C-alpha positions in Angstrom: 14.1 120.1 1.6 11.8 117.6 3.3 9.2 120.4 3.6 9.3 121.4 -0.1 5.8 120.0 -0.8 4.4 122.0 2.1 5.7 125.3 0.7 3.1 125.0 -1.9 0.4 124.6 0.7 1.4 127.8 2.4 1.3 129.9 -0.8 -1.1 132.8 -0.5 -0.3 134.6 -3.7 -2.4 133.2 -6.6 0.1 134.5 -9.1 2.9 132.6 -7.4 1.0 129.3 -7.1 2.8 126.4 -8.7 1.4 125.3 -12.1 1.9 121.6 -12.6 -0.2 118.4 -12.7 0.6 115.3 -10.6 -0.7 112.3 -12.5 -0.4 109.6 -9.8 -2.6 107.2 -11.7 -0.2 107.0 -14.7 3.1 108.0 -13.2 6.0 105.9 -14.5 9.6 106.2 -13.4 12.0 108.0 -15.6 15.5 106.7 -16.1 16.8 109.1 -13.5 14.2 107.8 -11.0 14.4 104.1 -11.8 17.1 103.0 -9.3 15.4 104.6 -6.3 11.9 103.6 -7.6 12.9 99.9 -7.8 14.4 99.9 -4.3 11.2 101.4 -2.9 8.9 99.3 -5.0 10.2 96.1 -3.5 9.2 97.4 0.0 5.8 98.6 -1.2 5.0 95.2 -2.7 5.6 93.6 0.6 3.5 96.2 2.3 0.3 94.7 0.9 1.1 91.3 2.5 1.9 93.1 5.8 -1.6 94.7 5.8 -3.3 91.4 5.0 -1.5 89.6 7.8 -2.3 92.4 10.3 -5.9 92.5 9.3 -6.2 88.7 9.8 -4.4 88.8 13.2 -6.7 87.3 15.8 -4.4 86.9 18.8 -4.3 84.2 21.4 -6.7 85.8 23.9 -8.6 82.6 24.7 -5.5 80.5 25.3 -3.9 83.3 27.5 -7.1 83.7 29.6 -7.3 80.0 30.3 -3.6 79.8 31.2 -3.9 82.8 33.6 -7.0 81.4 35.2 -5.4 78.0 35.7 -1.8 78.7 36.6 -1.2 75.2 37.9 -2.3 73.5 34.7 0.8 72.9 32.8 -1.0 71.7 29.7 -2.9 75.0 29.4 0.4 76.9 30.0 2.0 75.0 27.1 -1.0 75.6 24.9 -0.9 79.3 25.5 2.9 79.5 24.9 2.5 77.4 21.7 -0.2 79.8 20.5 1.7 83.0 21.3 5.2 82.1 19.9 4.2 82.1 16.2 2.2 85.3 16.8 5.2 87.0 18.2 7.0 85.9 15.1 4.5 87.9 13.1 4.8 90.9 15.4 8.5 90.8 14.9 8.0 90.7 11.1 5.8 93.8 11.3 8.4 95.6 13.4 11.2 94.7 11.0 9.1 95.9 8.1 8.8 99.3 9.8 12.6 99.5 9.6 12.6 98.6 6.0 9.9 101.2 5.3 12.0 103.9 7.1 15.0 103.0 4.9 12.8 103.3 1.8 11.5 106.7 3.0 15.1 107.9 3.4 15.8 106.8 -0.2 12.8 108.8 -1.4 13.7 111.9 0.6 17.3 111.8 -0.7 16.0 111.7 -4.3 13.2 114.3 -3.8 15.5 116.7 -2.0 18.6 116.3 -4.1 20.1 119.2 -6.0 19.3 117.6 -9.4 16.7 120.4 -9.9 16.9 124.0 -8.7 13.2 124.4 -8.2 11.0 122.3 -6.0 8.3 122.3 -8.6 10.7 120.6 -11.0 11.1 117.7 -8.5 7.4 117.1 -8.4 6.9 117.6 -12.1 9.8 115.3 -13.2 9.8 112.8 -10.4 6.1 112.0 -10.2 6.7 108.2 -9.8 8.7 108.9 -6.6 6.1 111.4 -5.4 3.5 108.6 -5.9 5.6 106.2 -3.9 5.8 108.7 -1.1 2.0 109.0 -1.1 1.7 105.2 -1.0 4.0 105.0 2.0 1.8 107.5 3.8 -1.3 105.5 2.9 0.2 102.3 4.1 1.3 103.9 7.4 -2.2 105.3 8.2 -3.8 101.9 7.3 -1.3 99.9 9.4 -1.8 102.2 12.5 -5.6 102.1 12.1 -5.6 98.3 12.2 -3.2 98.2 15.1 -5.3 100.7 17.2 -8.4 98.5 16.8 -6.6 95.3 17.8 -5.7 95.1 21.5 -4.6 91.5 21.1 -1.3 92.7 19.7 -0.1 94.3 22.9 -1.8 91.6 25.1 -0.1 88.8 23.2 3.4 90.5 23.4 3.0 91.3 27.1 2.1 87.7 27.9 5.1 86.5 25.8 7.5 88.8 27.7 6.1 87.8 31.1 6.2 84.1 30.4 9.7 84.4 28.9 10.9 86.2 32.1 9.4 83.5 34.3 11.0 80.7 32.2 14.4 82.4 32.6 14.0 82.6 36.3 13.1 78.9 36.5 15.8 77.9 34.0 13.2 76.5 31.6 14.3 76.5 27.9 12.2 78.9 25.9 11.3 77.9 22.3 10.7 81.5 21.1 13.7 83.2 22.7 16.1 82.4 19.9 13.8 84.3 17.5 13.1 87.3 19.8 15.8 87.8 22.4 15.5 90.3 25.3 17.1 93.2 23.5 14.9 92.9 20.5 11.8 92.3 22.7 12.5 95.7 24.3 12.6 97.5 21.0 9.5 95.7 19.7 7.6 96.5 23.0 8.4 100.2 22.6 7.3 100.1 19.0 3.8 98.7 19.8 3.4 100.8 22.9 2.8 103.8 20.7 -0.8 104.4 19.6 0.5 104.9 16.0 3.7 103.0 15.8 4.3 103.1 12.1 3.7 106.8 11.9 6.0 107.4 14.9 8.7 105.3 13.2 8.5 107.3 10.0 8.3 110.6 11.9 11.4 109.8 13.9 13.2 108.7 10.7 12.3 111.9 9.0 13.4 114.0 11.9 16.8 112.2 11.8 17.0 112.8 8.1 16.3 116.5 8.5 18.8 116.9 11.3 21.5 115.4 8.9 20.7 117.9 6.1 20.9 121.6 7.1 20.1 122.5 3.5 16.5 121.9 4.4 16.6 124.8 6.8 18.4 127.0 4.2 15.7 126.4 1.6 13.1 127.6 4.1 15.1 130.6 5.2 15.5 131.7 1.5 11.7 131.8 1.1 9.6 134.9 1.8 9.3 135.1 5.7 5.5 135.3 5.8 5.1 132.1 3.8 7.4 129.8 5.7 7.5 131.0 9.3 5.1 128.3 10.4 7.3 125.6 8.9 10.4 127.1 10.5 8.6 127.0 13.8 7.7 123.4 13.2 11.4 122.7 13.0 12.2 124.8 16.0 9.7 123.3 18.3 9.3 119.7 17.1 12.9 118.6 16.3 13.8 116.4 19.2 17.6 116.8 19.1 17.9 120.4 18.2 19.3 121.3 21.5 21.5 118.3 21.9 25.2 118.8 22.3 25.8 116.7 19.1 23.7 119.1 17.0 26.0 121.5 15.1 26.2 125.1 16.1 25.4 126.0 12.4 22.0 124.3 12.5 21.2 125.8 15.9 22.1 129.3 14.8 20.0 129.0 11.6 16.9 128.3 13.7 17.5 131.1 16.2 
């Protein structure tokens, strides 16, 4: 299950503690891991460039301020728009990468929670390359959100873009950047950056969706000693967004009663 690694963190009996070594530094994919590892590796290689671009993101604060302070100066309006449009293209790239990262996470979760091995310890012992990639995704996520939180220009630039785009539509003025980021996509991107930790929220929502589609996760927890997993079961009961939705199966609901 998704929470298999957490089971070890809740272990209070020293005799029952898992006995294995995670060699993240030297972990190499086995033949069984290779297909998933390659798929995720492509995404992780791009992650480095995403962080570099985000760290170098300076925004168009000066151009925007001058345009707002001089609303009748068309030249300044054009300069601000010209500065913002390529930046919005970058913000779109970051948002689209979050979707790729979520898909990569799903691939890892499918592999690490498969029935290939009967024991969760075996997953971690024999699929260390995938476990390492999981850790690398978490590291990227925390770094991305840290950079985003310390850069208010991101939301300021996108807000200005949306306001200006709306005004252009009202005045029937052709908008250069609209073809790249239409209104529907702009809404999704806006919601993404509105969160304090957008990448973490994206992966959290993706994990919740993954869990809700695999009741075996709940079964694994239920099969453990009650005193060792009650906290994890409560986490599922009280943090799963769609547990009480009509679309959630009665089987899953009853298992968490």
